[in-house]
N, C-alpha and C positions, 0 to 999 in steps of 0.2 A: 598471587597470580591474578592477572586481569584478562577478561575475555571480551571479545566483540562477537556477537552472534547475529547473523543475518538470516532470519526465517524467510526463505524465498518461495515462490510459487512452485518451482521445480526442484530446487535444492536448498538445503539449509547448510550454511557455511560458518565455521567458527575460526577466528584468528586469536592469537594470544599476544600480549605485550611481553617482549623478552629483551630487556636492556637496550631499548631504542630500535629493535627490530620487531616485525609484526608478522610472523609466519602463520600460514594456515595449518590447522590441525588435520593430519591425515587419519582417516578412519578405514577400518578393514572390513571387507565384505565376507560372506560365508566361505568364499573360495580362497581367502587369504590375500586377495588383491587390495592394495591401498588406494584410496580416493580422497580428494580434497573436499569432499562434500558428503552430506547425508541426504538421501532421496526424500523429498517432501511428499511421501505417499503413505497410504494406510490401507491395510487389507484385513479381512475377517477370516481368521484361520483357527479352526478348532473352537469356535465360539468366543474367541478373544481378539482384540485389536492388536495387530502387529504393524511395525513401522519400518521405514527406511529399507535397507537391504533385505531384511527379513520379509518385508511386505512384497518386494519384487520376487523373491524366491517363492513365496506362497502363491502369488499370482500365476507363476509358471506352472504350478500344480493345480490350477483351476480355482483358486480362492478369489472371491470378488474383491476388487481393488478400486480405490478412489485416488485420482491425481488432482493436483491443483486446488486442494481444498482451501488454500489461502484466499482464493477469489471469493469464497462465501463470506468472508469477513467484510468485504467491501460492499455487500448488498445493503441498500438503504434500510431494510427492515431487519438487519442482523441483530441478534440478541441471544440471551441464554436459552430461549425456547426454540431457536433455529435447529432443525434436525438435518442430518445427512443420512443417506441410505447406502448400506453395503449389503448387497444381495437382498434378502427378505427382512433384514433387520434395520432399525433406525436408531441413531445415536445423537445426543446433543453435540452440535458442532464445537461448542466450547470444550466439552469433555474430550473430543477427538484431538483438538489442538493441545490440550494439556497432556494427554497421553503421548502425543508425538514428541513433545518437549522432554517428557520423562525418559522416553526411549533415546533421545539425543543425549541427555545427560549420562545415561548408562553407557552409550557408545563412547563418549568422551572419557569416562573413567576407564573403560577397557582400552582406550588408546594410550593410557599412561598418565592421564591428568589426575593428580591427587586432589579430590574435591575439597579437602580441608584447607588446601592452600589457595583456593579461589576466593578472592576478597571482593571482587566487583565484576559486574557484567553490564555492558551497554548493549542495548538491542535497538532495532530499527522498525519503522513503519513507512509506508509510502507517504510522500509529502502531502498528498491530498486526502489522506485517510481521515474518515470522520471520527467523531468522538467514541462511538461504540467500538470501532475497529481498534482505536488506540487503547481504550480501557481494557478490552478483553485480551489483546495481545500482551499487554503489561501484566494483567492479572494471571494469565495462563503461565507465563514464565515464572512468576513468583510462586504459584501453586506447585509448579514442577520442581521447585527447589533451587532456582537460579537467584543469586544475590544481586538483583537488578538495582543499579545505582542511577541509571539514566536511560532515556529513550530518545533517539534522534530520528529525523527524517532521512530516508535512504540517500537522496542526492547530497544532503549536507555531509553525511559520513563519507561519501565518495569524494567530496571536495577536500576533506582532510587527507585522503590518500593521494590526491593529485598534488597538493601542496608539499606533502612529505616527499613525494617522488620526483616532482618536476618544479621545484621552487625556482629554478633558474629561469623559467619562462615568465615569472612575475617580476615586475619592476615598479618604480614610482609612477610610471605612465601607464602600465598595463596591470591594473589591479583587480580586474573582474574576470570571473570564470563562469562559464555556463556548463552545467552538468546535464548531460543527456542520458537518462537512465532507462533503458528498455529491458525490462526483466521478463520473466516467464509469463507473468499475468498482468502486469501493470506498466504504465509509462509515467515517468516523472521527469520534470526539468526544473532546475533552479538556477537563478542568477545570484552569484555569490561575490561579495567584495572581500578580497584577501589582503591583509596588511601583516606580512610575516606569518605568524601562526594564528593571528586573530582573524576570524571569519565572521562576516555578517551576511545573512541571507536577505537579499533585496526583495525577491519575490519567488514564488513557486507555483507551478501549474502541472496538471497531469490528467490522465485518462485512466479510469478505474479498470476498464475492460479492454486493454490493448497490450499485447505482449507476445512472447514467443509461442504460446499456445495457439494464437490466431494464425501465425505463420505455418505452424504444423498442420492446421486444418486446411489451409490453402493448398499446401502440398498434397495432403491426403485427397482432397477433392480432385486435383489434377490426376492423381494416380488412378482413382476410381473411374474418372472420365476416360483415361487411356485404356483401362481394362474393358469398359463398356464398348468403346470404339472398336476394339480388337475382337469383340465377341467372347472374351474370357470371363465376363461378368454380366449378369442380367441387369439391364437398366432399371433404375427405380422409376416409380410412376409419378411421385409428387415430391416437392421439397428438395432439399439438398441431396446430391448423390450419396452422401455419407449416411443418410437416413435409411438407405436400403441394406446397410451392413448390420449383422448381429452385433450386440454390444461388445462381446469379447473380441470379435474380429476387428471392430473399430478401434478398441484400445490397443491392440497389437499393431495396427497400422499407424496410429498416431505416435506410438513409441518409436516405430521404425522411421517415421518421418522426422521425428525430433533428432534421432541419432544420425540420420543421413544429412539433415540440415547442419548439424554441428560439425560434420566432417567436410563440409564444402570449403573449397579454396577458390581463389580467383581464377584458377586454371580449370576447374571442373566444368564439364560440358553436359553431362547427363547424370541422372539419378536413377538408380535401379531400386524398385520397391516391389514387394510381393502383395498381390491382391487376390484373394480367393484361391491361393495355391499356385498362381501363375505370376511370373516376373514381368513387370511392365517397366518401360523407360519413360521418364519425364525429362524434357529438355530444361536445362538450368535457365535459359533465357525465358522460357515459358513460365517457369516458377517465379522468376524475378518480375516479369511483367504483371503477373497476377498478384504479387505481394507488394508491388510499388505503392498502391493506394494505402496500405497499412503504414508504410514509412511516411508517406505524405500526410497522413492523419497525425502522426507524431510531430511532424514539422509545423503543421497548422496549430497544434496545441502549444508548441514552444515559442512561436514567433512573437506573441505579445511580450515576452520577456525582452525582446530586442527592439521593441517599438515598431514591429513590422519590417525589420531590415531584410533585405534580400541581396543577391549577388550584385545587383546594379547600384543600389543605394546604401549598402551597409557601411556604416562607420564603425569598424571593429577596432579602432585604435586603442580603446581601453580594455579590450578583451584579450587576455593572455591565451585563452584556448577554449574550444568547445570540446568537452571531455566525454567520450563515449564509454559508458559502463553498462553493466547488466549483461546477462547471458544472451539476450536477444540481439545485442549490438555486435555479437560475433559473426552474424550473417554478413558476408562480404558486400551485399547490396546496401546495407545501412551506411557504412562509412563512405561508400562510393557516392551515394546520393547526397550525403551531407557535405562531402568535399566539393561536389559540383556546385553546391549552393554557397558554401562559406570558405572554400579554398584551404590553404595550408594550416590554418589555425585549428583544424579538426585533429584531435589526438584521441587515440583509442588506448584505454588502459591495457597494459601488458597482462593484467589479471582481471578481465572485465567482470567475470562472475563473482570474484572475490573482493573486488574493490570496496564494496560497502562494508564487508566484514573487517577488512584491514583498517578502514577508517574508524569503525567502531572500536577496535582495539586501541587505536591511537587516542581516541576520546577517553577510553577507560584508563589509560596510562597517565597517572598524575604527574609523571616526570616529563611528559611530551611537551608541555607548555601550550598546547592547542586550546583555543577557546572559541565559542560560537554564540552569536546573537541571532536567534531564530525568530521568524514571523509566524503569526497565526495563519495557517494556509487556507483556512475556511472562515468565511464570515458567519456570524451568529446573530439571529434576530428572533422576533416574536410577532405572530399574528394575534391581534386582540380585538375585542368587541368595540365598535364605535357606533355613533348615531343611535343610542339607546338599544344596542343589540341588533340593529337592522343591517349592519354591514361589518366587514372586517377591515382593519387597517394593519399596516406592517411597519414595525420599527426595527431598523438595523442597530443592534446593540454593540456588537464587537466587530470591528473592521478587520479585513484580512491583513492590513498593514500593522496591526497591533503587535508589539514586541512580546514574545513569550519570555517569562522570567527564567534566568538560568539557575536561580535559587529562589526558594520561597514561592510566593504567589503574587499575581497581579489582580487587583480588585477594581471593579467598575460599579459605581453606586448611582442609582436614580431614586429621587424622592418626589412625591407629588400627593395632592389630595384626590382621593377616589371620588368619582362622580356617578358610580353605579352601585347597586347592591351586591353585585358579584362580578368577578373578573374571570374571563376564560382566556388563558395564555397558552398558545400553541407555539412551542419553540422549534426552530429549524436551524440547520447548518446549510450553507450554500456556497457555491463556487464564485458567483458574481451577482451583481445587481443590474437590472435593466434600466433604461433611461428614466422610468417612472419611480425608481427606488425600490422595486419589488425584487425578491430573489429570483434568479434565473439559472438555467443550466442544471447542474447536478445538485439537487435539493434533497436533504436527508432529514427526516423527522428526528428531533431530539427528545421531546417529552411534552407533556401537557399538565398544566396546573389549573384547576378550577378553584378560585380563591374567594371565599365569602368576605366581602367588606362589611356587610351588615353584622353588627355584634350579635344579634339574636340568632343568625344563621351559624355563627361560630360556636355559640353555646349549645345549640340544639343538635349539632351534627346533622343538619337537614339533608334529605336526599337530593342529589343532583341528577340531571340538570334542573336549574331554577330559572324561570323567565328573568331576563335582564331588565332592570328598571332604572330609570334615571333618578339620581338623588342630588339635591342642591348642595349638600355639605357632607362629605364622607370623612373617613379617618385619614391620617397621614400614613402613606404607604412607602415602604422602602423595597426596591428591587436590588439585590446584591448579586453580582456575577463575579465568580472567582475562577481564574485561569491558573492551573498549576504548571510546573515546568515541563510537563509532557503535552501541553496544549489541550488538556481535558477541562471542560467547563462544569461548574456547579452553580445552580441557581437557587436563591433563597428569597422568598417574598414574605415580608413582615408587616403586620398592622402595628405601627409604632404606638398607637393609642392603647391597645390592649395587650400587645406582646404576642398575639397569635401569629404563627409562622408556618410556612410549608416549604419544603426543600425538594428539589428535583436534581438527582445525581445519578450518573451511570453506576455508581457503586451500590445504589439501591436496587438495581435491576435483578 
C-alpha cells in the first residue's frame, strides 16, 4: 500500500493509491463521525500531549490547545531548540510534530489500514520551505514510523492531481499549468510544464505567513468590532481589537470564524458569530472587502510566474489552467477575484483541501507513470570575509533555477587558493537577489563555518574568533555543496593540502 500524506496547517490529510484510484482516508472522531482529515492541533491533557480529534475534545474540557503549529516550522530561526508553550509547559516543537504524526499513524491504523502493508509514503512541504523546515518535516515523519520514500513541494503534488483529473485541458499548445495553493497557513504558486504525465516545475514562489488563518483573524476582528459598536463588548485600548479578548475566548472565536468561513456560499449575505456571549452579525461584503488585500497579496506574489501578466496584456495561450487548491481557496472571494483577473482558465479543484494529498498518493504509486523535474525553490549562498577581514562579500552558490535530482545527489564544487589565515563562512538561503547580487526578501540563516586555513590553527584547535590576516599563499581549498532529492543542502569545506575538513549539515542540528 502506498500513501500520500499532506501535513497541513489546519488539517492533515492522507490519500492512498488503490489500482489507479486515489481515495482520501476517512478517520473517525470520538463521536463516531467520519472525516476526511485529521485536525492539525495539539492539546495538553492530563500531563500528556494529545492530538487531532482527541485534542479538540480536550480543549472543550478546558485543556490548553495549540493550532497551526506548522507555521512554527517556517520561522527563520526554527530548529531543534525551538519551543512551543501549552499552558504553563514548554515542549520542543520538533517533538510536538513527531508526536502529532505518531497520533496520525495510530488513527490510520484504527481506520483499517494494516501498517505492515504500507510500503511507501510521499509527504509534502511548502514550495518555498527552507532547509530546516524540509529536514525536520522529513525527519519527524521517519521518527514517527512512516516509510518515507520521497518529499514533494505541495503545489507540485497538486499539479499531479490536476493532470490526473483534467488531462483533457492539456494539449500540444497548452502545456503549462499554474497551481495557486492557498492553505491554512501558507501560500504557494508554481508554474509547471506538463507533457503527458511528465511534469517540470519552471518556477515556484510563495509567502510563508499567508493563509486561511489570516482570513479567520480578519473575520474575528470584524466580529469584535461589531460587538464593540453595539456595546456588547468593552472596547480595547490599544493594538488589535482581538488583543482585548482572553486567550480561551479568542481561540473559540477563531474556530467559529473558520467554521463560518468554510460554510460560506456565493449566496451568503451575513455571518452570525458569538462574541462575549452575544451574537453579532458581520456582512459578507464587509468581510470580503477587508479580506481582499490578502488575496491581492497572493496575486502579487504569483504574478512573477506569469511575467507580470494581467487581464489586459496576458498571453495565456500556453496555459491550460490556473488551478486553485488548498483549503483557503474554498472562500468564494478567492476564485471570484482570480476569474476577474484571468477569466475562464481559472479552475478550482473539486477537492481543494485534499488535492495535495491525492497528488502525493499518485507520486507514491509506482504504476501511475507520473514523473517530476523539480527546481531548487530557494537560492543558497555565503557571506565571507574580504579585504583582509574589513568587509563582507556575498557569493551566490546555488541558484533557484538549479534542478533538484530525482534520484541521488547534485554536487557543486568550488576550488581556490586561500588568501587568509582563517575563513568565516555565513551560509544563508534566500528568495531572490537584489540588483547588486545580494540576497533580498525572505532570508534564512543556514549555518556558519569558521575554517582555519593556517595549518598551525588546524593542529592547535585554537580558540575562535581569530583576527583575519592576509596571506600571500594559502592551501588549496575545496567547497563542496551537495543537494539531495529533497532539496536539502550539505556543505563541506576541505583543505586539500592537509585533508582537514568541516561539514555543516542540518542532520547535525
